[in-house]
C-alpha positions in Angstrom: -11.8 27.9 -41.6 -15.7 27.6 -42.1 -18.1 25.3 -40.2 -18.8 22.1 -41.6 -22.4 21.9 -43.2 -23.5 18.2 -42.7 -26.0 17.7 -44.8 -29.0 15.3 -43.2 -30.6 12.2 -43.9 -32.4 10.5 -41.2 -31.8 7.2 -43.1 -28.1 7.9 -43.9 -26.9 5.1 -41.7 -29.2 2.7 -43.3 -28.7 3.7 -47.0 -24.9 3.5 -46.1 -25.0 -0.3 -45.1 -27.2 -1.5 -48.1 -24.9 0.7 -50.9 -21.4 -1.1 -49.2 -23.6 -4.7 -49.6 -23.8 -3.7 -53.0 -20.9 -2.6 -53.9 -19.1 -5.7 -51.8 -20.8 -8.0 -53.8 -19.6 -6.9 -57.2 -16.2 -7.6 -55.2 -16.8 -11.2 -53.5 -17.2 -9.1 -49.6 -20.3 -10.1 -48.2 -22.1 -7.9 -45.5 -24.4 -10.1 -43.0 -26.5 -7.3 -40.6 -27.6 -8.5 -37.7 -31.4 -8.2 -36.7 -32.9 -5.7 -34.1 -35.0 -7.7 -31.7 -38.5 -9.0 -32.7 -41.0 -6.9 -30.9 -44.2 -9.2 -30.3 -47.9 -8.0 -29.2 -46.8 -8.6 -25.7 -43.6 -6.2 -26.0 -45.7 -3.8 -28.2 -47.9 -3.6 -26.0 -45.4 -2.4 -22.7 -44.2 -0.1 -25.3 -47.6 1.8 -25.9 -49.1 1.7 -21.7 -45.6 3.2 -21.0 -45.3 5.6 -23.6 -49.2 6.7 -22.8 -47.7 7.3 -18.8 -44.6 8.9 -19.6 -42.0 6.3 -20.0 -39.9 6.6 -23.0 -37.9 3.6 -22.3 -41.1 1.4 -21.2 -40.5 -2.0 -22.9 -37.3 -1.2 -23.8 -35.5 -1.9 -20.0 -35.1 -6.1 -21.1 -33.4 -5.4 -24.2 -30.3 -7.3 -25.0 -28.3 -4.2 -27.0 -26.6 -4.7 -30.4 -23.0 -5.5 -30.2 -22.6 -3.8 -33.5 -24.6 -3.4 -37.2 -22.9 -6.6 -38.9 -20.3 -8.8 -39.8 -18.3 -8.2 -43.0 -16.4 -11.6 -45.1 -13.7 -11.5 -47.1 -11.0 -13.4 -48.4 -9.0 -12.6 -45.4 -11.3 -12.6 -42.4 -14.5 -11.9 -41.4 -15.0 -8.3 -39.2 -17.5 -7.0 -37.1 -18.4 -3.5 -38.2 -20.3 -0.8 -37.0 -21.8 1.8 -39.3 -22.1 5.4 -38.8 -23.5 8.3 -40.7 -22.0 11.8 -40.5 -20.8 12.6 -36.8 -23.5 10.1 -34.9 -21.1 8.7 -32.0 -20.4 4.8 -30.8 -23.1 4.2 -28.2 -22.0 2.6 -24.8 -22.0 -1.3 -25.7 -20.4 -0.6 -29.4 -17.9 0.4 -27.4 -17.8 -2.6 -25.2 -17.6 -4.4 -27.8 -15.2 -2.9 -29.4 -13.1 -3.3 -25.9 -13.9 -6.8 -26.0 -12.7 -7.8 -29.8 -9.7 -5.6 -30.8 -7.4 -7.1 -27.8 -8.0 -10.4 -29.2 -7.5 -10.1 -33.1 -8.1 -6.2 -33.5 -11.1 -7.0 -36.3 -13.8 -4.1 -35.1 -13.6 -1.1 -37.3 -16.5 1.6 -37.4 -16.9 2.8 -41.3 -18.4 6.3 -41.6 -19.9 8.1 -44.3 -19.6 12.1 -44.1 -21.6 14.2 -46.2 -20.7 17.9 -46.4 -22.1 20.8 -48.3 -20.1 22.6 -50.4 -22.6 25.3 -51.6 -26.2 25.8 -50.7 -27.3 27.3 -53.7 -26.2 25.1 -56.3 -26.6 21.9 -54.0 -22.8 20.8 -53.9 -21.7 18.5 -51.6 -19.0 16.3 -50.9 -18.6 12.7 -49.8 -16.2 11.2 -47.4 -15.9 7.2 -46.0 -13.6 6.7 -43.8 -12.3 3.8 -41.5 -12.0 4.1 -37.8 -11.4 2.7 -34.8 -10.8 3.3 -30.8 -6.7 4.1 -29.8 -6.0 5.5 -26.8 -10.3 5.6 -25.7 -10.4 7.5 -29.2 -11.7 7.5 -31.9 -8.9 7.9 -34.8 -9.6 7.5 -38.8 -7.4 4.8 -39.7 -8.2 4.7 -43.1 -10.3 7.8 -45.7 -11.6 8.1 -49.2 -13.6 9.4 -51.7 -14.8 6.5 -53.0 -17.0 3.0 -51.5 -15.3 1.0 -54.0 -12.0 2.1 -52.3 -13.3 0.8 -48.7 -14.6 -2.2 -49.9 -11.1 -3.2 -51.2 -9.6 -1.8 -47.8 -10.8 -5.2 -46.6 -9.5 -7.2 -49.2 -6.1 -5.4 -48.0 -5.8 -4.0 -51.6 -5.7 -0.8 -50.9 -3.9 1.7 -48.2 0.2 1.6 -47.3 1.9 1.2 -44.1 -0.8 2.4 -40.6 -3.0 2.9 -43.0 -3.4 -1.0 -44.3 -5.7 -3.2 -42.3 -2.4 -5.9 -41.9 -1.5 -2.7 -39.6 -4.2 -3.7 -37.4 -5.2 -7.0 -37.4 -3.5 -9.0 -35.5 -3.9 -13.1 -38.3 -2.5 -10.7 -41.1 1.1 -9.6 -40.2 
């Protein structure tokens, strides 16, 4: 089996979020992003002075970490969501958020977009979208598709069957 070659994009996650928002609007699904902390001039100067003295985390020590990227709202409920591109992993505060939310109602999901290069010479690639959840301390794919529309429709309960359907994971839909 050949090695997976990921197509790199420094803005991949941001673009994925915007595409999901646009696609979701067509089906009545909204996505609200949680804003990053605002950097005022005082904090900017702390960051600048710290970087100059070799402290890479200067100005960020007391920053509140965002628990997840945003919230997906559909006719069947609201879902905290974390967007990932290629093989990016969850950060510690994101794992803790999922561990706090899932015992209550199981509604925290990780949405991932993977872009694989198939043939370099003719620029062919494959895009795979997946919805993931931490099950037994391991991030597990619960729904996989090649179409962003199908991912959006999954949050309306119109895609997936059995263990890949949203009602299998969310307590209020059972």
